[in-house]
N, C-alpha and C positions, 0 to 999 in steps of 0.2 A: 243339379243345382243345389247350392248350400241351403241349410235349414234357415228359416226366417229368424231363429233365435241367435244366429251368428251376425246379424246386421245391427248397426246403430244408426244407419241412414236409410230412411224408408224409400227415398227416391232411388237410391242405388238398388235396393231390393226389388222395386218395381221394374227398373231397367233390366236387371238380370232375369227377373220372372218373365218379362216380355220376350227377351232373347231366347230363353229356354223354350217357351211355348211355341215361338216362331220356328225353332229348329226341329220341333217334334210334330208340328202340324202345319201343313201348307195353308190350311184354311184360316189359321189364326192371324188376326190383324188388329190394329187399333180400333177399327170400326166394329169388328166382331166382339172385342172385349167390352166396349162401351155399350153395345146393344145388349149384351149379356148382363151388364150392370144396371141397365135401365137408364142410361144417360142419353141426353138429347144430342150432345156434341160428339161426333164420331172420332175426334182427335183429342178428347179431354185427357186420356191417359198419357199421350205424348206431351201435352202441355204441362202436366204434373211432373213427369219425369224430367223435363227440361227446366223445371223450376219457375215456369211462367204462370202456374196456377197452384193454389193450395187446396187441400181437401177439407170440406166442411164435415161436421159430425155425421150428417146424413150420408154424404158421399163416402165416408170411411166405411160405413156399414154396407153400402152397395159394393164397394171394392172387396170387402171380406166375403160377401156372398158370391161375387163373380169368380173369385179365386178359390172358392170352396175351402176356406180356412176353417180349422177346428175351433172350438170355443177358446182354447188356450192360445192358439196362434192368433186368433182375432184380437184377444186382449193384448197380446204383445204388439201386434201391428197398430192397434188403436193408440197405444201409449207411445210408440215410435213416432207416429204422426203428430200427436199432441206435444211431444217433447220438441220436435223439430220446429213446430209452428208457434210455440209458446212465446209470448211477448215480454214476459218478465222473468228475472232470474228465479224468483220464488216458484213460479209455475214450472220452469224447467227442472228445478230440484224435485218438485212433487212427482212429475212424470218419470224422471230418471230413477227415483226411489222405487217406483213400481217395476221398472225394467230390471233393476238390481235384485228385487225380491224374486224375480223369475230366473235368477242366475243359474240355478241348477239345470235349467233347460239349455243353457249355452255351452257348447262344446269347445268353442274357440276362446282362448284367453285374449282379451283386448287390453292393450297397454293403457288406454285411456281410462279404463276402470281402476287400474292401480293409481293413476294420477288422481282420480276422483277420491279414492280412499285416503290418500296421503293428505291432500289439500283440504278435504271437506271438514276436517277437525283441526282447528288452529293450533291445538296443543301438541299435535304430532311433531311439528317442527321444533317446538320447545323441548319436548322429551328427547328428541334426537341429539340436541346439544347438551342437555343435562346429564344423560347417561355417559357421555364422553368426559364430562368434567369431573364426575364423582362416581365411584363404585358403590352403588346403592345396595349391593348384596341381595338382590331380589326382594328388597323391602319396598313393595309397591305403595304401601301406606305412606312411608317417608317420602318417596318420589312424588306422590300426588300432592303432598303438603308443600313441596318445593315449588310447584307451579303456581303462578299468580296470573289471574284469579285461580284459586285452588280447584282442582278436579277431584274425582273420586278414585279410590284405589283400583276399581275395576277399569276405569278409563285409562289409567296409567299402565296397567298390565296389557290391555288391548293395544295401546300405542306401541309399546315395546315389541309385542308379538308382530304387529304390522310392519314395523321398521326392519325387523329381522327377516320377515317374509319377503320384503321388497329389496333386501340386500343393501339397505341404507346404513345399517350398523352391523357390526359383527363382534363376537366376543374376542378379547385379546388372547393371544396364544398362551399366556400364563394363567388364563382363566379369571383374572381380576379385572372385572369391568368390561366396558365396550370401547370400540374405536369406530371412527367413520369408515365406511366401505367406499369403494371407488364409484359405485353406481349412483346415478342421480335420476330423478324423475323430472322431466321438463313439462312445460305447460302447453305442448302442442295439441292441436285438435280442439274441437268445440267443447268436448267434455272437460278436457284439461283446463281450458280457459274458464269454463263455468266454475270449476272447483276453485281455481285461483281467485276469481272474483269473490267467491264466498270467503276464502281465507283472508283476502285483503280487507273485506268488509268487517270481518270479526276483529282484525288487528286495529283497524281505524276506530272501531267502537271501544277497544281497550285503551287506545290513546286518549280518548275523551275522558275515560274514567281516571287515567293516570294524571290528568291535569288537576283533578280534584283530590285524589287520594295519595299520590306519590310526592314526597318532599321535593322542593325545587332543586336542591343540590344533588338529587338522584335522577333527574329527568331533564331533557332539553326539548322545548317546544318553541319553534319560531317559524316565520314565514315571510315571503315577499309578495307584494302585489305589483306586477310589472306589465308594461306595455311592450309587446314584441310582434314581429312580423312572422309569417309562416316559415321563412328561411331561417330566422333566428331561433324559432322553436326547434328546428332540426339540430341546430348547433347546441342549444341548451340541453336537449335530450342526450346528445353525444357526451356532453360534459358530465351529466348525471351518471351515465354508464361508466365513464372513466373514474368518477368519484367513488362509485360503489366498488370498482375493482381495487382502488387504492385502499379503501376501508378493509376489504378482505385481506389484502397484503399485510396491513398492520395487525389485524386480528390473528393472522397465522403466526405472527412473531410473538404474540402474547403467551407466555408460558405460565402465567399466574391467573388465568381465567377462573372466576368463581361465581359468576352470575350470567344469566342469559338476558340479553336486551333485544328489543325489536326496533329496527330502524325503518321508518316509513318515509318515503319521498313521494309527494304528489305534485304533479304539474297539470293543471286543467284550466280551461277558460272560465272566467266569471263575467264575460260580456260576449256579445255577438260581434261578428266582423264588421267594423265601421265602414270598410270599403263597400261591402254589400249593401248596407243601408244607404250609403251615398249614391250608389248606382241606381237603387230603386227610387230614391227621391229625386233623381235627376240633377243633383248638385255636383 
């Protein structure tokens, strides 16, 4: 069985733990495990594996004892559970940070961790574009000053090193500056989505500051408040995707790029479904 430190889903770990124990001991069963953990329900482990029950902090400790996990393994398992069951993005960030702090224990490289590293700092995406626009000649102080809001020299250096590590940029053959590499990090998986949410949140916060601090002739902020059906939502969503593709095509033709912009597009409900209210009221 794989080491617990190779898992990012505690239910999958429990499932494989059960299968492993079952294959090595005929006496092992859900009832046996629950009795060993001091649980009253003989099928509680199965309910947890199937996603029908969550673990409380008390039951987490009982599971650690029943599985005879070491202190370090117990800490990792505890944070795996809390990460999975966290109700807010902030909580997920907190527990995932602990999991990352134990990274040296992990022998398997997980792509989602790279996703997290890239999207967790909003300026990584900005740096990726800046180093392609201009050969900063390893002057990280200058590069940091080019970012708005300004970051530190150390943050700029770490960003470039991360982008090279993830093969998102590479040095040009002539050694003068960087160019985009073909690789890309997508936002698949729960951790990738979590990091993207953090990235989007940071960029939306920057857009609020831009309304106050950036001259009108250098920024565009507008919106529409519209009434649509679920079917039209799907159509509008497809139009947004097509619009973004068109923007990318135009940008790729721009040979005089000198500044990095962030384009945010949000489409979200600001009312509840009227049909649902009508049905509930009987009208």
